[in-house]
C-alpha positions as CSV (number, residue, x, y, z in Angstrom):
1,M,2.4,-24.1,-3.8
2,I,4.2,-22.5,-7.0
3,V,3.0,-24.3,-10.3
4,S,3.6,-23.4,-14.3
5,M,2.2,-20.4,-15.4
6,S,0.4,-21.5,-18.1
7,L,-1.5,-24.4,-15.2
8,P,-4.4,-22.4,-13.8
9,N,-7.5,-23.9,-13.9
10,N,-9.7,-20.4,-15.4
11,I,-6.7,-19.6,-18.0
12,S,-6.5,-22.4,-21.5
13,S,-3.4,-23.4,-22.6
14,S,-4.2,-22.0,-26.1
15,E,-4.3,-18.2,-24.0
16,Q,-1.4,-16.3,-24.3
17,L,-0.5,-14.8,-21.3
18,E,1.2,-11.0,-20.9
19,P,5.2,-11.2,-21.9
20,C,7.1,-12.1,-19.3
21,Y,9.1,-9.0,-18.7
22,I,6.4,-7.2,-17.7
23,L,5.6,-9.9,-15.0
24,K,9.0,-8.7,-13.8
25,L,8.4,-5.4,-13.6
26,L,5.3,-5.9,-12.0
27,G,7.1,-8.7,-9.1
28,Y,10.0,-5.7,-9.0
29,Y,7.4,-2.9,-7.8
30,L,6.1,-5.4,-5.5
31,L,9.2,-6.5,-3.6
32,F,9.5,-2.4,-3.3
33,I,6.6,-2.3,-1.5
34,W,7.1,-5.3,0.7
35,L,10.9,-3.9,1.4
36,I,9.2,-0.4,1.9
37,G,6.2,-1.7,3.7
38,T,7.8,-4.4,6.5
39,I,10.5,-1.8,7.7
40,L,7.9,1.1,8.4
41,N,5.9,-1.0,9.9
42,G,7.6,-3.5,11.4
43,Y,9.6,-0.8,13.4
44,L,6.6,1.3,14.1
45,S,5.2,-1.9,15.6
46,Y,8.2,-1.8,18.0
47,T,8.2,1.7,18.8
48,F,4.0,1.1,20.0
49,I,5.7,-2.4,22.1
50,R,8.9,-0.6,23.6
51,Y,6.6,2.6,24.6
52,K,4.3,2.0,27.4
53,N,2.9,6.1,26.4
54,L,2.1,5.1,23.2
55,R,-0.4,2.4,24.6
56,Q,-2.2,4.9,27.0
57,S,-4.9,6.4,24.3
58,S,-7.1,3.8,22.8
59,T,-6.4,6.3,19.6
60,N,-3.0,4.8,19.8
61,I,-4.3,1.0,20.1
62,F,-6.8,1.2,17.4
63,I,-3.4,2.8,15.4
64,F,-1.3,0.6,16.7
65,G,-3.8,-2.7,15.8
66,L,-4.1,-1.1,11.7
67,I,0.0,-0.8,12.0
68,L,0.1,-4.8,12.8
69,T,-2.4,-5.5,10.8
70,D,-0.1,-3.8,7.4
71,F,3.3,-5.0,8.6
72,C,1.9,-8.9,8.8
73,G,0.2,-7.7,5.7
74,A,4.1,-6.6,3.9
75,L,5.8,-9.3,5.0
76,C,2.9,-12.3,4.7
77,V,1.0,-11.1,1.7
78,T,3.2,-9.2,-0.5
79,P,6.5,-11.2,-1.3
80,L,4.2,-14.4,-2.4
81,P,3.1,-12.9,-5.5
82,A,6.1,-10.6,-6.0
83,V,8.4,-13.7,-6.3
84,A,5.2,-15.6,-8.7
85,L,5.6,-13.1,-10.8
86,V,9.5,-12.3,-11.0
87,E,9.8,-16.4,-12.0
88,C,7.0,-15.9,-14.7
89,R,5.0,-18.4,-12.1
90,C,1.6,-18.8,-10.6
91,F,0.9,-19.6,-6.9
92,I,-2.3,-20.3,-4.4
93,L,-3.2,-19.2,-1.3
94,D,-2.7,-15.4,-1.1
95,G,-6.6,-14.8,-2.2
96,Y,-7.6,-15.8,1.6
97,L,-4.3,-13.6,3.1
98,L,-5.5,-11.2,0.9
99,I,-8.9,-10.4,1.8
100,Y,-7.7,-10.6,5.9
101,T,-5.8,-7.8,5.5
102,V,-7.9,-6.1,3.7
103,L,-10.5,-6.7,6.8
104,T,-8.6,-5.9,9.7
105,R,-7.7,-2.1,8.1
106,M,-11.1,-1.4,8.0
107,S,-11.9,-0.6,12.0
108,T,-12.3,3.0,12.7
109,T,-11.4,5.2,16.3
110,P,-14.2,6.3,17.9
111,V,-13.7,7.7,21.7
112,I,-13.5,4.7,23.7
113,S,-11.7,3.3,26.6
114,V,-8.5,1.6,26.2
115,K,-9.6,-2.2,27.2
116,H,-12.4,-1.8,25.1
117,A,-9.5,-0.5,21.9
118,Y,-8.1,-4.0,22.5
119,I,-11.3,-6.0,22.7
120,S,-12.4,-4.1,19.1
121,I,-9.5,-4.6,17.6
122,L,-9.7,-8.7,18.4
123,C,-13.8,-8.5,17.1
124,V,-12.1,-7.3,13.2
125,Y,-9.8,-9.8,13.6
126,L,-11.9,-12.6,15.1
127,L,-14.4,-10.8,11.9
128,A,-11.9,-10.5,9.2
129,L,-10.9,-14.6,9.7
130,F,-14.5,-15.6,9.6
131,W,-15.0,-14.0,5.8
132,S,-11.5,-15.1,4.7
133,L,-12.4,-19.0,6.5
134,L,-16.1,-19.2,4.4
135,P,-15.0,-19.6,0.7
136,I,-12.2,-22.4,2.1
137,I,-15.5,-24.4,4.1
138,G,-17.3,-24.5,0.8
139,W,-18.9,-21.1,0.6
140,S,-17.8,-19.5,-2.5
141,N,-13.9,-20.1,-3.3
142,Y,-10.4,-19.0,-3.9
143,D,-9.4,-19.2,-7.6
144,Y,-6.5,-17.8,-9.8
145,E,-6.2,-14.5,-10.5
146,G,-5.8,-12.0,-14.1
147,V,-2.2,-13.2,-14.9
148,G,-2.0,-16.3,-12.6
149,A,0.3,-14.2,-9.8
150,S,-2.2,-13.6,-6.8
151,C,-5.9,-15.4,-5.9
152,S,-8.8,-14.4,-5.4
153,V,-12.7,-15.4,-4.7
154,K,-13.9,-16.7,-8.2
155,W,-15.6,-13.8,-9.2
156,E,-16.6,-15.0,-12.6
157,E,-18.4,-17.5,-12.1
158,R,-22.6,-17.1,-11.9
159,S,-23.5,-20.4,-9.8
160,L,-25.6,-19.4,-6.5
161,N,-22.7,-20.1,-4.0
162,V,-20.9,-17.6,-5.6
163,T,-22.3,-14.8,-6.8
164,S,-24.6,-15.1,-3.0
165,Y,-21.2,-14.7,-1.5
166,N,-19.8,-11.7,-3.8
167,I,-23.2,-10.3,-3.5
168,T,-22.4,-10.4,0.5
169,I,-18.9,-9.2,0.3
170,F,-19.7,-6.4,-1.7
171,I,-22.3,-4.9,0.7
172,F,-21.4,-6.0,4.3
173,V,-16.6,-6.0,3.3
174,Y,-17.2,-2.6,1.3
175,L,-20.3,-0.9,0.9
176,I,-21.5,-0.4,4.9
177,P,-17.6,0.5,5.8
178,V,-17.6,3.2,3.3
179,I,-20.8,4.1,4.3
180,I,-20.1,4.5,7.5
181,I,-16.7,6.2,6.9
182,I,-18.1,8.7,4.9
183,I,-20.8,9.6,7.6
184,M,-18.6,9.9,10.3
185,N,-16.0,11.9,8.5
186,L,-18.9,14.5,8.0
187,K,-20.0,14.1,11.6
188,S,-16.6,15.1,12.4
189,F,-16.3,18.4,10.2
190,R,-19.9,19.4,11.4
191,V,-18.1,19.0,15.2
192,I,-15.6,21.2,14.2
193,R,-16.6,23.9,12.6
194,E,-19.0,24.1,15.9
195,R,-16.6,24.0,18.7
196,R,-14.5,27.4,18.1
197,H,-12.2,26.8,21.7
198,R,-9.0,26.8,20.2
199,S,-7.2,24.7,22.6
200,R,-9.6,21.8,21.1
201,I,-10.3,23.1,17.8
202,N,-6.2,22.0,17.1
203,F,-6.2,18.6,18.2
204,N,-9.3,17.9,16.3
205,E,-8.3,19.4,13.0
206,S,-5.0,17.4,13.5
207,Y,-6.4,14.3,14.4
208,C,-9.2,14.6,12.0
209,Q,-6.6,15.5,8.4
210,R,-4.7,12.3,9.3
211,Q,-8.0,10.1,9.2
212,Y,-9.3,11.9,5.8
213,L,-5.1,11.0,4.6
214,I,-5.4,7.2,5.8
215,E,-9.2,6.7,4.8
216,C,-8.6,8.5,1.3
217,G,-5.4,5.7,1.0
218,F,-7.4,3.2,1.5
219,L,-10.4,3.8,-0.8
220,L,-7.4,5.1,-3.5
221,A,-6.1,1.9,-2.7
222,W,-9.1,-0.7,-3.0
223,S,-11.1,1.3,-5.0
224,P,-10.5,0.1,-8.7
225,Y,-10.3,-3.4,-7.2
226,A,-13.7,-3.0,-6.9
227,I,-14.6,-1.9,-9.5
228,I,-13.4,-4.4,-11.4
229,S,-14.7,-7.2,-9.5
230,I,-18.1,-6.1,-9.8
231,I,-17.5,-5.7,-13.7
232,R,-15.7,-9.6,-14.1
233,A,-18.7,-10.9,-11.2
234,F,-21.6,-8.7,-12.6
235,I,-21.2,-7.8,-16.1
236,Y,-19.1,-9.7,-18.6
237,D,-15.0,-10.9,-17.8
238,K,-14.4,-11.3,-21.4
239,Y,-14.1,-7.8,-22.0
240,F,-10.7,-7.0,-19.2
241,P,-7.5,-8.8,-20.6
242,P,-5.5,-10.8,-17.6
243,I,-3.4,-8.2,-16.7
244,L,-6.4,-5.9,-16.0
245,G,-7.4,-8.3,-13.1
246,T,-3.3,-8.2,-11.9
247,I,-2.6,-4.8,-11.5
248,P,-5.2,-3.6,-9.3
249,A,-5.0,-5.9,-6.9
250,L,-0.6,-5.2,-7.2
251,F,-1.6,-1.3,-6.8
252,A,-4.0,-2.3,-3.4
253,K,-1.3,-3.3,-1.3
254,T,0.5,-0.1,-1.9
255,S,-1.5,0.7,1.3
256,V,1.1,-0.7,3.9
257,V,2.9,2.1,2.7
258,W,0.9,4.8,2.9
259,N,-0.3,3.8,6.7
260,P,2.9,4.2,7.9
261,L,4.3,7.1,6.5
262,V,1.5,9.0,7.1
263,Y,0.9,8.3,10.8
264,V,4.8,9.0,11.4
265,V,4.3,12.7,9.4
266,R,1.3,13.2,11.7
267,N,1.1,12.1,14.7
268,G,3.0,14.5,16.6
269,N,3.6,11.5,19.8
270,I,5.3,8.7,17.9
271,Y,7.3,11.0,15.9
272,Y,9.1,12.2,19.1
273,N,9.5,8.6,19.8
274,L,10.7,8.0,17.3
275,R,13.5,10.5,17.0
276,Y,13.9,9.8,20.9
277,S,14.5,6.2,20.5
278,R,17.6,7.5,17.2
279,S,19.0,10.1,19.5
280,Y,19.6,7.3,22.7
281,H,20.7,5.0,20.7
282,I,23.0,7.5,19.4
283,K,24.2,8.4,22.9
284,E,24.6,5.5,24.1
285,R,27.1,4.0,21.4
286,D,28.9,7.3,21.7
287,K,29.4,7.3,25.7
288,I,30.2,3.3,24.7
289,S,32.9,4.5,22.1
290,D,34.5,7.9,25.0
291,T,34.9,5.8,27.2
292,P,38.6,5.4,28.1
293,R,40.0,2.2,28.5
294,H,42.9,1.8,31.8
295,S,45.1,-0.8,32.3
296,T,43.8,-3.8,35.4
297,Q,46.4,-3.3,37.1
298,P,47.6,-1.0,39.9
299,I,51.5,-0.7,38.3
300,S,53.6,-1.0,35.4
301,T,54.1,-4.6,34.4
302,V,57.3,-3.2,32.7
303,Q,60.3,-4.9,35.2
304,L,63.6,-4.0,35.3
305,P,66.8,-5.3,36.5
306,L,68.2,-4.1,39.8
307,T,71.5,-4.2,38.7
308,S,70.7,-1.5,35.5
309,I,68.8,0.4,38.0
310,S,71.7,0.7,41.1
311,S,74.3,1.6,38.2
312,S,72.2,4.0,36.8
313,R,71.9,5.7,41.0
314,D,75.7,5.8,40.8
315,S,76.3,7.5,38.3
């Protein structure tokens, strides 16, 4: 639902919001993220669905789950605030989708079977849905954020209901997953250093480098938003103008572009299948264009009078 920018509950009518041209620039930036993220993640999702060999390992199953989440995030979450910013208006619903997208992207990739990988992804989706629904059913609530172009949980309120939810999600949704990511990376780095078998070390290094890039991209995209949210929730929100509540949230949405770029460049199987798919379609197109077009008639359809044929013989 879209309403006037001057009507959010947490912004008084006497406050001067950011100029409309600044909001439009942010909106066009989000439209760019929406376009690139939807195309990249959509094409990768199509590749995973089409080529069964990409779904034979648990690692690729987790990749597919992450890419599918990014596709849904780019397709559903990004255009809502983009349209609101371009139109210099505000709306609701974005906060629920934002929390759901963040949580579904924080799964790890241990070495497990393909079946367990599917079950793990389903559990992550259900866990994200659980945390996203809590403000709707009464534990905290969603409210306008920053300039009113997006929504999130209510950070500024100091009531026990809201504060307890904010503390809980900071611990279980951000802090603990980040600690797990750091510990697992340190352990994997130590294992790689201990193994000196060249046949295994090349794969492990490539895999870990890809994981490092993804995790660094996640921390780079979401840490500014987490820091600003902590300050707003537990310190004093009046220190920050409304635009500072919006920019970190918009910057966090760049993560939907970062993941597919890293996986296309660093994953040999995916890159090979993308190239194979493109070359296959080109060959099929050329084959159709080079096919000769023959007449369906066994003989020529040109008819000559018999008199003209006999006269030509006599001459």
